[in-house]
C-alpha positions as CSV (number, residue, x, y, z in Angstrom):
1,M,24.1,18.6,-16.0
2,S,22.6,21.7,-14.4
3,Y,20.1,22.1,-11.6
4,T,16.9,22.9,-13.3
5,P,13.8,24.2,-11.4
6,E,12.3,20.7,-12.0
7,L,15.2,18.9,-10.4
8,V,15.2,21.3,-7.5
9,A,11.4,20.7,-7.0
10,E,12.1,17.0,-6.9
11,L,14.8,17.4,-4.4
12,E,12.5,19.5,-2.2
13,I,9.9,16.7,-2.2
14,L,12.6,14.1,-1.4
15,A,13.7,16.3,1.5
16,L,10.3,16.1,3.0
17,F,10.3,12.3,3.6
18,N,11.1,11.1,7.1
19,L,13.9,8.6,6.6
20,G,13.5,7.4,10.2
21,S,10.4,5.4,9.3
22,T,9.6,3.5,6.2
23,H,6.0,3.4,7.4
24,E,5.6,7.1,7.0
25,G,4.7,8.4,3.5
26,L,3.9,11.7,2.0
27,K,0.8,13.1,0.3
28,V,1.0,16.0,-2.1
29,H,-2.6,17.3,-2.2
30,H,-4.3,18.6,-5.3
31,V,-4.2,22.1,-3.8
32,A,-0.4,22.1,-3.5
33,A,1.7,24.3,-5.7
34,P,1.7,23.0,-9.3
35,T,5.4,22.6,-9.2
36,A,5.1,20.2,-6.2
37,I,2.4,18.3,-7.9
38,A,4.4,17.9,-11.0
39,A,7.5,17.0,-9.0
40,A,5.6,14.2,-7.2
41,Q,4.4,12.9,-10.6
42,R,8.0,12.8,-12.0
43,L,9.3,11.0,-8.9
44,F,6.6,8.4,-9.4
45,D,7.5,8.1,-13.1
46,K,11.1,7.6,-12.2
47,G,10.2,4.8,-9.7
48,L,11.2,6.7,-6.6
49,T,7.7,6.7,-5.0
50,T,4.8,4.4,-4.9
51,Q,2.0,6.9,-5.8
52,V,1.7,9.8,-8.2
53,D,0.9,12.1,-5.3
54,G,3.8,10.8,-3.1
55,G,3.0,7.7,-1.2
56,Y,6.0,5.8,0.1
57,L,9.6,5.7,-1.1
58,T,10.7,2.7,-3.1
59,S,14.1,1.3,-2.3
60,L,15.6,3.5,-5.0
61,G,13.6,6.4,-3.6
62,I,15.1,5.8,-0.1
63,E,18.6,5.9,-1.6
64,A,17.8,9.1,-3.5
65,A,16.2,10.8,-0.4
66,E,19.2,9.8,1.7
67,H,21.5,11.5,-0.8
68,A,19.3,14.5,-1.2
69,Q,19.0,15.0,2.6
70,S,22.7,14.5,3.1
71,L,23.6,17.1,0.5
72,L,21.2,19.6,2.1
73,T,22.8,18.9,5.5
74,I,26.3,19.3,4.1
75,L,25.5,22.5,2.3
76,D,23.7,24.0,5.3
77,L,26.8,23.2,7.5
78,K,29.0,25.0,5.0
79,K,26.7,28.0,5.1
80,E,26.9,28.2,8.9
81,A,30.7,27.9,8.8
82,A,31.1,30.8,6.4
C-alpha cells in the first residue's frame, strides 16, 4: 500500500480533530479546498465521522485520529532529531 494524495488528505483532516474533547467537531465548509471536501466525504463514507462535512468522530474515527496524530508526532520528533 502506498500513500496516495487521497489518503494524505484524509490524514490531514483527521489531524485537525481535537482529541481532548469528544464534544468538539469539525466543519469542512463548501468553500474549502476540493481535496479537503472530498476527504471529509470519504471519512464519512468509511464510518469515521458523523457528517459528510466533518461533524464528530465516531469511535472508529477517534481511534484513526489517535493513530494519525501519533504518527505525525513521531515523524516530527524524528525530523527535529536529525
